[in-house]
C-alpha positions in Angstrom: 19.3 5.3 -59.3 18.5 8.9 -58.4 14.8 8.2 -59.0 15.0 5.2 -56.6 16.8 7.3 -54.0 14.1 10.0 -54.3 11.3 7.5 -54.0 12.9 5.9 -51.0 13.3 9.3 -49.2 9.7 10.2 -49.9 8.5 6.8 -48.7 10.4 7.3 -45.4 9.1 10.8 -44.9 5.5 9.6 -45.5 6.1 6.7 -43.1 7.4 9.1 -40.5 4.3 11.3 -40.8 2.0 8.3 -40.5 3.8 7.1 -37.4 3.6 10.5 -35.9 -0.1 10.8 -36.6 -0.8 7.5 -35.0 1.3 8.5 -32.0 -0.6 11.7 -31.6 -3.9 9.8 -31.9 -2.8 7.5 -29.1 -2.0 10.6 -27.0 -5.6 11.8 -27.4 -6.7 9.1 -25.0 -5.9 11.6 -22.2 -9.1 13.5 -22.9 -11.3 11.5 -25.3 -13.9 9.3 -23.5 -13.6 5.6 -24.4 -17.4 5.3 -24.5 -17.3 7.1 -27.9 -13.6 6.8 -28.8 -12.8 3.2 -27.8 -10.9 2.5 -31.0 -8.3 5.2 -30.0 -7.9 3.5 -26.7 -6.6 0.4 -28.5 -3.8 2.6 -29.8 -2.8 3.1 -26.1 -1.8 -0.5 -25.9 0.8 0.0 -28.6 1.9 3.5 -27.3 5.4 2.2 -26.4 5.9 0.8 -29.9 4.7 4.0 -31.5 7.0 6.0 -29.3 9.9 3.8 -30.2 9.1 4.2 -33.9 8.8 8.0 -33.7 12.1 8.2 -31.7 13.7 5.9 -34.2 12.8 8.2 -37.1 14.2 11.1 -35.1 17.6 9.4 -34.6 17.6 8.2 -38.3 17.2 11.8 -39.7 20.0 13.1 -37.3 22.5 10.9 -39.1 21.6 12.1 -42.5 22.2 15.4 -44.2 18.5 16.2 -44.3 18.3 16.8 -40.5 15.3 19.1 -40.9 13.1 16.1 -41.3 13.9 15.1 -37.7 11.6 18.0 -36.7 8.6 15.8 -37.5 9.4 13.4 -34.7 10.8 16.1 -32.4 7.7 18.2 -32.6 5.5 15.1 -32.2 7.3 14.0 -29.0 7.1 17.6 -27.6 3.3 17.6 -28.2 3.1 14.1 -26.6 5.5 14.8 -23.7 2.7 14.6 -21.1 2.1 11.0 -22.2 5.8 10.1 -22.5 6.4 11.5 -19.0 3.5 9.4 -17.6 4.8 6.3 -19.3 8.5 6.5 -18.3 10.1 7.5 -15.1 13.3 9.5 -15.5 14.8 9.3 -12.0 17.9 7.2 -12.7 19.4 7.4 -9.2 16.2 6.7 -7.4 17.2 4.2 -4.8 14.8 2.9 -2.1 15.7 3.1 1.6 14.1 0.7 3.9 14.4 3.2 6.8 11.5 5.6 6.7 12.2 9.3 7.0 10.7 10.8 10.2 7.1 11.8 9.7 6.8 9.8 6.4 3.7 7.7 5.6 4.6 4.5 3.9 1.9 3.2 1.5 1.8 -0.2 -0.1 -0.6 -1.4 -2.8 -0.7 -4.9 -4.2 -3.1 -7.1 -6.2 -2.4 -10.3 -4.3 -4.4 -12.5 -6.6 -6.1 -14.2 -3.7 -2.7 -14.9 -2.1 -2.1 -17.3 -4.9 -4.1 -19.9 -2.9 -5.9 -21.4 -5.9 -3.1 -21.8 -8.4 -2.9 -25.5 -7.8 -5.6 -28.2 -7.6 -6.2 -27.6 -3.9 -6.6 -24.5 -1.9 -3.2 -23.4 -0.5 -1.3 -25.5 -3.0 1.0 -22.8 -4.2 2.7 -22.2 -0.9 3.2 -18.5 -1.7 1.1 -17.0 1.1 3.8 -17.2 3.8 6.4 -15.7 1.5 4.0 -12.8 0.7 3.3 -12.2 4.4 7.1 -12.2 5.1 7.5 -9.5 2.4 4.8 -7.4 3.9 6.4 -7.6 7.3 9.7 -6.5 5.9 8.2 -3.4 4.3 6.9 -2.0 7.6 4.2 0.1 5.7 1.9 2.3 7.7 -1.1 1.5 5.4 -1.6 -1.4 3.0 -4.1 -1.7 0.3 -4.9 -5.0 -1.4 -7.0 -5.9 -4.4 -8.3 -9.5 -4.9 -7.8 -9.9 -1.2 -8.9 -13.4 -0.1 -10.4 -14.2 3.3 -11.3 -17.7 4.6 -13.8 -18.4 7.3 -12.8 -22.0 7.4 -9.6 -22.2 9.5 -9.4 -25.9 9.1 -8.7 -25.4 5.4 -7.1 -22.0 5.0 -5.8 -19.3 7.3 -7.8 -16.3 8.4 -5.8 -13.6 6.6 -7.4 -10.6 8.3 -6.7 -11.8 11.8 -3.1 -12.8 10.9 -2.4 -9.3 9.5 -4.0 -7.6 12.4 -2.1 -9.6 15.1 1.1 -10.8 13.5 1.8 -7.8 11.3 0.4 -5.2 13.7 -2.4 -3.6 11.6 -5.3 -3.2 14.1 -7.6 -1.2 11.7 -9.1 -2.5 8.5 -12.0 -2.0 6.1 -13.0 -4.8 3.8 -15.4 -4.5 0.8 -16.7 -8.1 0.9 -17.3 -8.0 -2.9 -17.6 -11.7 -3.7 -18.5 -14.8 -1.8 -18.0 -18.5 -2.4 -19.6 -21.5 -0.8 -22.2 -19.6 1.2 -19.7 -17.0 2.4 -17.0 -19.4 3.6 -14.6 -17.6 1.2 -14.7 -13.9 0.5 -12.7 -11.6 -1.9 -12.6 -7.9 -2.4 -10.5 -4.8 -1.8 -9.2 -4.0 1.7 -7.4 -1.3 3.6 -5.1 -2.1 6.6 -3.8 0.7 8.8 -1.8 1.4 11.9 -3.7 4.6 12.2 -7.3 4.8 13.4 -10.2 5.3 11.0 -12.5 8.3 11.3 -14.9 7.5 8.5 -15.1 4.8 5.8 -16.8 4.7 2.4 -17.7 2.0 -0.1 -18.9 2.6 -3.7 -19.8 -0.4 -5.8 -19.2 -0.1 -9.5 -21.8 -1.1 -12.0 -21.1 -4.3 -13.8 -23.0 -6.9 -16.0 -25.1 -9.4 -14.1 -23.3 -12.5 -12.8 -19.9 -11.2 -13.8 -17.0 -11.2 -11.4 -14.9 -8.5 -13.1 -14.2 -5.7 -10.7 -14.2 -4.8 -7.1 -15.4 -1.8 -5.2 -13.9 1.7 -4.5 -13.4 2.0 -0.8 -12.0 4.8 1.3 -11.0 5.6 4.9 -10.3 8.9 6.6 -7.2 8.3 8.7 -6.3 10.1 11.8 -2.5 10.6 11.3 -1.1 12.3 14.4 -4.1 14.7 14.5 -4.3 15.3 10.7 -6.9 13.7 8.5 -5.9 12.0 5.3 -8.4 10.2 3.0 -7.0 7.0 1.6 -8.8 5.4 -1.4 -8.2 2.1 -3.1 -9.9 0.5 -6.0 -9.8 -2.4 -8.5 -11.2 -1.3 -11.8 -12.7 -3.3 -14.6 -10.5 -6.1 -15.9 -10.5 -7.3 -19.5 -11.0 -10.7 -18.0 -8.9 -12.7 -20.4 -9.4 -16.4 -20.1 -7.0 -19.2 -21.4 -8.9 -19.1 -24.8 -8.1 -15.3 -25.1 -4.4 -15.8 -24.4 -4.5 -18.5 -27.1 -6.1 -16.1 -29.5 -3.3 -13.6 -28.8 -0.8 -16.2 -29.7 -2.8 -16.8 -32.9 -2.5 -13.1 -33.7 1.2 -13.0 -33.0 1.8 -16.0 -35.3 -0.5 -14.7 -38.0 -2.5 -17.9 -38.2 -5.4 -18.4 -40.6 -7.9 -17.8 -37.8 -6.3 -14.4 -36.9 -9.3 -12.4 -38.0 -11.8 -14.3 -35.8 -9.3 -14.2 -32.9 -8.8 -10.5 -33.3 -12.6 -9.8 -33.2 -12.9 -11.7 -29.9 -10.0 -9.8 -28.3 -11.2 -6.4 -29.5 -14.8 -7.1 -28.3 -13.5 -7.7 -24.8 -11.2 -4.7 -24.8 -14.0 -2.4 -26.1 -16.3 -3.5 -23.3 -13.6 -3.1 -20.6 -12.6 0.3 -21.8 -16.2 1.5 -21.7 -16.9 0.2 -18.2 -13.6 1.3 -16.8 -13.9 4.8 -18.1 -17.2 5.2 -16.3 -15.6 3.8 -13.1 -12.8 6.3 -13.5 -15.4 9.1 -13.6 -16.9 7.9 -10.4 -13.5 7.7 -8.7 -12.7 11.2 -9.8 -16.0 12.4 -8.4 -15.3 10.9 -5.0 -11.7 12.3 -5.0 -13.0 15.8 -5.8 -15.6 15.6 -3.0 -13.0 15.0 -0.3 -11.9 18.1 1.6 -8.8 16.4 3.0 -5.4 15.5 1.5 -6.0 12.4 -0.7 -4.1 9.3 -1.6 -5.4 6.8 -4.1 -3.8 3.5 -5.0 -4.8 0.2 -6.5 -5.2 -1.8 -9.7 -6.6 0.5 -12.4 -6.2 -2.1 -15.1 -5.1 0.6 -17.5 -1.9 2.0 -18.8 -0.4 5.4 -18.0 -1.5 7.0 -21.4 -5.1 6.1 -21.0 -8.3 8.1 -20.2 -8.6 6.1 -17.0 -5.2 7.1 -15.8 -5.4 10.8 -16.6 -9.0 11.1 -15.4 -8.1 9.7 -11.9 -4.8 11.4 -11.7 -6.0 14.9 -12.5 -3.7 17.2 -10.5 -2.4 14.5 -8.2 1.1 13.1 -8.2 2.0 9.7 -9.6 4.5 8.4 -7.1 6.4 6.3 -9.7 6.6 9.2 -12.1 7.9 11.5 -9.3 10.6 9.1 -8.1 10.8 6.0 -10.3 12.9 5.0 -13.3 11.9 3.1 -16.4 8.6 1.7 -17.4 7.6 0.3 -14.0 5.8 -2.8 -15.2 3.4 -4.1 -12.5 1.5 -6.8 -14.4 3.5 -9.9 -15.4 1.4 -11.2 -18.3 0.9 -10.1 -21.9 3.4 -7.3 -22.3 6.5 -6.0 -20.5 5.2 -2.5 -20.7 2.0 -2.8 -18.6 2.1 -0.5 -15.6 -1.4 -0.7 -14.3 -1.0 -0.5 -10.5 -0.5 3.0 -9.0 0.0 5.1 -5.9 -1.1 8.8 -6.4 -1.1 11.6 -3.8 -2.5 15.1 -3.7 -0.2 18.1 -3.8 -0.2 18.4 0.0 2.2 15.5 0.0 5.9 15.3 -0.9 6.8 12.0 -2.6 10.0 10.9 -0.9 10.5 7.6 -2.7 8.7 4.9 -4.7 9.6 1.4 -5.7 8.0 -1.5 -7.6 9.2 -4.8 -6.2 9.6 -7.7 -8.7 8.1 -10.7 -6.9 7.0 -14.0 -8.5 4.1 -14.7 -6.1 1.1 -12.9 -7.7 0.4 -11.9 -11.3 1.0 -8.3 -10.1 4.0 -6.7 -8.5 3.6 -4.6 -5.3 4.3 -0.9 -5.3 5.5 1.0 -2.2 5.9 4.8 -1.7 6.9 7.1 1.2 4.9 10.3 1.4 5.4 13.3 3.6 2.4 15.4 4.5 3.2 19.1 4.7 2.3 21.2 7.7 -0.5 22.7 5.6 -2.3 19.3 5.7 -5.5 19.2 7.8 
């Protein structure tokens, strides 16, 4: 019996060490470029599970007489605190007030999934567009950034979204990337910035992508004149894994451990590897543009990557993640695959104070919108 107890204890200790090692490897995503270390990026997808296991071991040892072994998990979590803090918001009493503080700049970002216009068999069949516009009107944001923005030049079939937002929602200034076209330009999609403040300059940088592949949109930026101060606002939609229905089926095969699991896993991993590589290079370009701006910066959008990824930390740099500063919980923004996917962000340079931030749970798009109030200090230009 003593031998069995001794073996069990050693097995648990070794398991704890292995879990801690994998957790720390997942934390290495913050500085290891996915072009060379893409397999470590895969660990980032199970970071929440690894954190849960490591924390579970910590609690387990606390209830035993051999509490010293809890140091394995405690030291591991201390080392990985930067990743934990990026993953989870700790502001429990962080309510969101609809009334803006005087001088605050309200920023909204949302991947609107083409306003859900093509979810049915006919354009406009979902009926979600009007509800999405009503939500936007209620938020009274000063600037709005959209990814997968859809624009129709055929008013007989679908509404002109740009004109509607300009006139009905009162956003006279906009900058649209025009990334993709359908039916000889009748329909267009891309990223877009709407503003109630005038533009001084605008910028568009197209990301490299494989030929004939609709998988990302541009990085765009606008210098805004906000009461005599210049603020540079960026938005981007980075590389998607671009899962199709077959890929979601393959994920179910993996979950159910079917006989074809190995082949399904290879297909999923191949797409993930390609996306990590492309997205990391896009993150490098975004970081370069942020660094070249001499004004206070805000960047928001759909980064298609989790908070413990190279993409996230590369873009964030010394900037403030609005959700981390004022949010609570995991902050899931993508409704498919996993309840832990926060991939939509609002980040601001240190010239701003983050007043509040909220992720709104809405059923209209496959992403949830994020809204933040930012206050520019008197030192802002």
